[in-house]
N, C-alpha and C positions, 0 to 999 in steps of 0.2 A: 492454501499453502502449496498445493500441487497444481500442475497444469493438465487439463483434459482436452482432447480433440476427438472428433469423430467425423466420418464421411460416408455417404451413400450416394451413388450416382453412376455415371457412365465412364469416368476416368479411372486409371489405376489409383487405388487408395493409398498405397505405400508412400509415394513421394509427397502427396498432399498432407498426409499425417506428419511426416518428418518436418515439412516446411512449417506447419502449424506449431509443432513442438518447439521449433527454433524460435518462434516468436513468443513463446510462453516460457522459455527456459528461466526467465527471471523469477518464476514462481517456485522453482525447485530444480536442483541439478545434482542430487545424490545418485540418481539412476533414471533410466528412461526405457520405454518400450512401445512396440506397436503390435496389433493383432489384425490380420487381414483374412477375410472370408471370401472365397470365390463363389460363383453361381452354383456349383455342385455341393457347397457346404464344407469344402476343405478349408481347414483352419491353419494358418501359419502365425506363430508367435515368436517375436524376436525382442529380446530385452537385455540390457547390459548395465552393470554398475558403472558409475562415473557420469561424465557429462554427455550430452547428446552426440558430440563428435565421436565418442567411444562406440556408441551404438551404430552410427553411420559407418564407421570403419569396419565393424564386425559383420555388416550385411554384405554377403558375397553376391547374392542375387535377390533382387527385389521380388517379393511374392506377387503373384497375380491375384486379382480380385478387386472389386469395385466397392467393397464395404469394409469398414474397419474402424478401430478406435485406438487411441494412443495416450500416453501419460508420461509426464516428467515429474519426478518425485522429490519431495522434501520429507525425510524419514521421520516417522513418529514411533510406530511399532515395528521393531525389527531393524537391525542395522542395515546400512546400505550394502547391497550385494545383488548378484544376478538373481539369486533365489527370491529375494524380497521385492525385486522390481516389478512394477505393473506392466502389462495387464496380468490379471490372475484368472485362471480357468477353474471350473469345477473339477472335482476328481474324475468325473465321467468324461470330461473334455468337451462337453456340448455347450457350456455357457462361459462367456468371457466378460470380464468386468474391469473397469478402472474406477477409482474413487478418490475424491478429495474430502478430507474430514477425518473424524475419529469415530469408530464404533465403540462406544463406551462400555457396552455390555458384551463385547466379543468373547470374553472368557466363558460366560454363561452359554452363549450360542454355540461356541466351539464344543463345550461339554455335551450339550444337547445333541449335536450332530455326530459326536464321536462313535456312538453305538452303531449307527447306520454305516459309517465308514468302516468300522471293524468288521461288521457283518458282510460287507462287500469286498473286504480285503484291500481297501484303499487307505491312503494316508494323506496328511496335509503336506503341501509342497512349499510352504513359506512360514515365516514367523509373524506375519502381518495380521492385523485385524480385518483387512479387506477380504481375505479369502473366505470368510464365513458367508459373504454376500452371494457369490456364485453357487456356493454349496446349498444355501437356503433355496435359491431359485430352482436349482436342479432337482431338489427333493420335491418341490411343488409341481414341477413339470412331470415327474414320474407319477405323481398322484393324479395327473390328468388335467391340471390347470393350463390355461393358455400362458404364453410367456408374459403377456401384459399383466395378467392376474398374479402370476408367480412373482413378478418384480414388485408389484404393489404390496403383496404379502411380505416380501423380504424387507422392503423399506419400512413397512409398519412395525416390523419386529426390531428394527435398529433403534438404539438409544443414542442420542447425540445429534450432531449436525453433519449432513452428508450431501455431496454432489456426486452423482453416479452416471456413467455411460456404460451401456451393456449391449451385447450382441449374442445371437444364438445360431449355431450351425444349422439348425433346422429351419431357419427363417433368414436366409442370406440376403434378402432384399430390404431389410429394415435394421435400423439401430434404435436404441431406446435411451432416454435420459430421464433422470429424476433429481429432484431437489428437495431436501428436508432440512429446515432450519437455515442457519446462516453460515454455511461452510464455504462460502464463495459462490460466485454466480455460475449459471449455465446459460449460454446464449446460443440460439439456433439461427443459422444463416441460410437464407433462401437464394439458391442459384437457379440456373436454367437447366432443368432436368437433373439437378443434384442438390444435396442439402449438406450442411455443415453443422458441427457442434463444437463448442469451445468454452473454456472457462472465462475467457476475456476477449474483447473485441479485436485486439491486434492479430489474433490467430486467424481471423476470418478474412483479413486483407491479403492479397488484393482480389479475393474471389467475389465478395459481395458486401454491400452496405445495407442490405435489407435484413432486419433481424427481429427476433422475439426473445425477450428475457423470461426464463421460467420463474414462476413465483414459488414460494414455500408450499410444499405439498403437491406440486405438479409432477405428473409423469407424462413424458412426451413419446409418442409413437411416430417414427420418422421414416418415410421412404423417400425415393428420389424426387418426388413431386409434391409431397404434402406433409403436413404435421397435424396430428390430433393430440389435444391435451386432455388428460384425465385428471380430475381433481380428487381430493381425499374422499369426497362424498359420492364418488363414482360417476358424477356427471362429466360429459365430454363436450368439447367444442373445438372448432377450427380457429386458431388464434389469428389476430390481425397484426401482421408485422409492421415495423416502422423503419423509416430511413434514418441512418446515422451519418454524421458528417465526420469522417476520418480520412485523412490523407495518407496513403501508403508511404509517401516520401518521408512523412514525419517520423516514422519508426525506423528509418534507415540510418545507419551510423554516419554516412557521408565521409567527409575528410578527417573526422576526429578519430583519435586512437581508441577512445572508449566512449560508450554511451553516456557515462557520467560527465565526461568533459563536454560532450555535445550538449547535454541538458543544462549544464552550468552556463554555457554560452547562449542557450535559448531563453534564459531567464528574463532579459529585458522584453522580449516579445511576449513571453507568457504573462508577464505582469501587465503589459499594455493591453493584451487581449482580455485579461481578467477585469481590468478597470474600465475598458472602453464601454461607453454608453451608460455606465453605472455611477460615474462621478460627473455630474452636470453642474455648470457654474451659473447659467442664466436661464431661469432662476436656479439657485443652488439646491441640489437634491442628491441623495445617495440611495442606490438600489430602489429607485422609485418604481421600476417595472420588473424587478428581479427578486422581490421578497414577498411571497404570497402569504403574508400574515396580516390579518385585519389591523387597521390603524388603532382600533380599540385595544387589541392585545398588546401592541407596542406601547401604548400609553399607560397600560396597567402594570407593566413590568417594574418590579421593585428590586430585583436581583438577577444577575446573570451568572450561570455556571457553565464554564467551557471545559469540555472533556476531550481526551485524545490519548494516543499511545506513541511512544518514541518521538520521532521528529514532530508529529502532529501535536503531541503534548507540549513540546517546547513552543510551537506556534500558539497553543492555547494559553500558555503562560504570558506571552507577549500580548495576546488578545485581551487577557484580563487587565493588563496595564492600560491599554487603550480605552477599554470600556469605562474604566474608572476615570481616566484623565479626560476623555472626550465626551462620553455620554453623561458622566457625572452621577452614576449609580453604582452601588456595591457590586463587586464581581469577584469570582473565585475560579480556580481551576482544579481539576482532579484527574488522577490517573484512572482511566476507564476500567481497568482490570480490578481496581480496588474499590471503586465507587459503590458498586451495588452490594458490596458485602459489609458496609459499615452503617447501614440504616440511615441514609442521608435524609435531611429534613427539607422537603421541597413543597411546592404548592403551585396553584395557577398563576401566582404573581412572579414565579421564577422562570426565566427563559433558559433552557438547556441548549447549548450549542455544541454539537458533535463534530469534531474535525477528524476526517479520515480520508486520505488521498484516494484510496481504492473504493471506499464506500462499502467494503466487505470485511473490515477488521472485526474479528469475532468478539473481542472484549468490548469494543465500542458499540457494536450492535447489541450485545448483552446488556450494556448500561442503558442504551436507548429503550430497549424492551422493558427493562425494569422501571424506567421513568413512566412509560406509557401505561403499564399495568398497575403501578402502585401509587403514582402521584398525579398523573394527568397534566403535568406541566407542558406548556408548548415547547416544541423542539425545532431547531434549525440544523440542517446538515450542511457542512461545508466539505465538498468532495470534488474530485476531478472526473468522476464517472457518472454521467447521466444515466438514470435507470437502475443504478446500483441499489442494493438492499437498504442502505442508509437513507436514500432519497424516498424510498417507499415507506419507511418507518416515520420519517420526519413530517412535521406539519408544513414546512417550507424548506427549500434548498437553495444554496448558492453554488452554482457549478463553476469550477475554476477556469475552464477554457485553456488549460496549459498544454493540451495535446498529450499523446501517450508518453509516459515516463517509463523507460525500459530498465535503466540502471537501478539496482536494488536499493542503493542509498538515495533517499529522496532529496532533490535539489530544487527544481523549478516548482514543484507542487508545494514546497515549503514557503517560498516567497509568494506564490499564488494564494496560499491560505492566509498569509499575513495581510495581503491586500484585501481579501474578503472580510477578515475580522475588523480591519480598520474601517472599511465601508459600513459594516454592520454597526460599529460603535457610532459612526456619524448618523446613521439612519435612526437609531434608537434615541440619540441625543436630540435630533431634530424633531422626531415625533413627540417627544416629551417636552418640547419647548425649552430645553436647556442650552441649545445652540442657536444663537441668533443667526439670521441670514449672513451677516458679515463674518461671524466666526466660522460658520459652516463653509463659506466660500474659501476662507483662509486654510482651513483643514484640508479641503479637497484640492486646492491648488498645491499644497505641499505634497499630497499623495501623488499627484500627476508628475512630480519630479522623480518618483521612485524608480521608474525604468532607467532613467539616466544615471541615477546613483549606482544602480546595480551594474550598468554597462561600464562605468568608470572604475568600479571595483574589480571587474573582470580583467581590466588592463593591468592589474598588479600581478598577473600570472608569473611573469619572469622573476619578480622579487620573491614570490612564494617558492618558486623552484630553487632559488639560491639558498633560502633558509632550509628547505627540505633536504638539500644536499648536506648541509651542516649538521642537521639533527635527525637525519633519516634512520640512524641506528639507536636513537634514544629509546629506552624501555618504558619511560613514564613521561607524562605531561600533566601539569596543573594548569587549568584555564580559569582565569579570574574575570569577573565582571560585576558591575553594580547597577542597580535600577533595572532599566529595560534591557541592559546588556547582559544581565545575569542569565536569563534563559538562553541567550546566544552562547554564553560560555558552556552551558550544558550541551547545546547542539554541536559546538565545536568538538567537545570531548567525545560525543557520540559518534561523530564522523570519523575521528581517529580510531575509535574502537571498531567501527563497522568495516572500514576498508583498509586501514593501516595495521590492524591487529596490535595496536599500542594501548597499553593501559593508560587511560586519561580520565581525569575527573574535572567536572565543571563546578566551580564554587562561587558563591557570593564573596567578594573580596573581604568584606567585613568579617566573614566567618572563618577566614584563613587562620586567624590567630587562635582559634579554638580547636586546634588539632592538626590540620594539614601542614602547617608551617614546620612541624617536627620532621617531616619527610625531606625537606629541602636541603640540597647540597649542590656541589658543582656539576653533578650528573643528572640533575632533575630540572629540566627546562620548564619555564613558566610563560604561558601566553597571557598577556594582559590586554583586555579590550578597553581602550581608554580614549574614546573620542571626547572632544570638548563638550561639556555640559554641566548640569547642576552638581554632579557628583565627581567631577574631574579631580578636584583637590584631594578628596578622600581616596580616589583611585591611585593618584601619584604617591600618596602616603603608603598604600599597600605595596606599590612597586618598590619603594625604598626599603621597606621591611624585607622584601624578597631579596633584593640586591645585597643587603647586609648579611644574608645567609649564603652569599656567593652563588646562588642559583642563577643561571643565565636567563635573562628576561627578553622575550620577544613581544614588543608592544605594537598594537594596531591602533592607530590614532589618526587625527586629522592631518592630511598632507600639509607640509610646511610647518608643523609644530616642532620647532627646534628645541624648545624646553624639554619636551617629552623624549625626543630622539637622543638628547644628551644624557638622559637619566638611565637609558636602557642599553643592552648589548646589541640588539637588532630592532629595526623599526620598519614597519610597513605603513605607508601613508594611504589613507582612503579619502574620498571626497567629503568635505565637511557637510553635515546634514543637520536639519532642525532636530532638537532633542528627541522628538517622538518618531523620527524617521531613521535613526542610526541603525536599526536592524537591516535596512536595505543596503546601506553602504558597507556594512561589516560582513554580511552573509557570504557574498562571493569569495571573499578573502579566506574565511575560515574553511569554506568548502575546498578551495584550491590548495590550501596548506595540507589538508588531509589527503587530497588527491595526489599531490606531488610527493608526500612522504610514502604513500603506498606505491607510487611509481618507482621511487628509489629502492624500495624493498622488493621489487619484482613480483608484486601480488596481483591476483585476479580481481581487478577493481569492480567490474560490472557484476561479478558473481562471487561475492565474498563467502567464505566457508560458513556453513551452518545457518545461513540467513535465506530468506525468501522475500519477494517483494510484498506479497499480501499475506498477512498472518490470519489464517482462517481456522486455527485450532488453538485451544486453550493450553 
């Protein structure tokens, strides 16, 4: 939920830290800070409440020093303030730490450390849980331990999931990193006489594409030329880094006003990249080389459970529909944060599919861990980040190939997840003999039209802007859908909440009569997702019920549908699609509507308040 950077090398650390934080600001932007140590051990700490630009404006003179750590914060303990911004130093001033995660037992640790602080006439300098970490390390240093041992001790005392970077004034040529649990990743980047640390790969660009991901329980000791990993059992080794394929241009905003708009426009390519080589027509196959599950496992599956959070949960809901309709086996979806607390009944014949764009979502990882330890069911992770924790927990992974997604509101990873779920449904159906070669070919040919459907949907941007101008001041929206469009109604409502700060609810249209219809009047616009399909007549019936209450109706349906356009107050036409592919034609329009409403309201679209790109705390 927060962003961490670190550097040790031959260049000035300050500018590199700030550049890295800028690339990670999507992970949190309540406050930010950097700490730089020079060769003599002099420490300079600069931090500021607000966005990174506020910190940059406050730095009058960049500190000297070639070693440092930095942090951009999404607040959990302690309100956003200069006082609570990271990095945090020990009361002695010799240890400096940044952290992503939650120290669940920080009150106990704080009480334990209080007597020593009182005896030395020192006090706490923040309201955060993180401050106990440098204090624990400092206490162990005073007792004679090395910094490495002191850090290992401190990490061992923490309860919860934590990702940590630390430095010590007495050892200015090294930085340290630690990972405990699933609090988000720690990636080490290898340079030429310099080393980098970051929460996520974009912060390492354009410096290096040679990286190593820390595993749970690892502590890294890093100097300008090497890395040594210490594991929980105290064994040490030199890690073998890998090359990653990330284009620095891909995370630049280019000509677009916001990253979200850029990423909406990147969706056709993201879809094509996700599908390419995985949907083959001669002979027909899906994920033939990309799903490392034994064919015997696929044939034994009797049920599929798809889990996720937020936008990924809405993708899971659509995936459930496809698995039942295409693969022909029972499927369900669940909210990952609730799943492990209701004693779910699983077994080796249930396939669990975890959808998580970052691969680091704490609730989804918790659910995956629960499955592994209690049920032993096979698991597939669908994620955009190769090497993420989800890929390490799963038995097999489908990597989305969408490229970095910087905007906090997920867009291209949503359609990428949809494509992956569709392909998975085809793979299971084919493996179980439920899809003949002819039917499989037809399903895959339909999927290959998805990038074009999305591209044509994006072309409705001007119409979305016109409607946003008309309804940009609305306080509420109701979004209705039926069948496979119902999860999209929920996604449309979520996008309105996330970036437009508008109260919006996504409902199954048949459910509207059971309560929500009481809310409707002339000031309560309703968005109706109504492409032609098996449930079109039922959808138009719901639209007429809304119109009878004088609520303005914005319908999104097949272009050229004059009957629908005459029924409603405002109409947006999208390219007609086969019934199973309507999510691809509708998705860009619901995204653009939310984007344009936020634009008319003058909001910070890429960094909406109170949100962060990757949720790594419960």
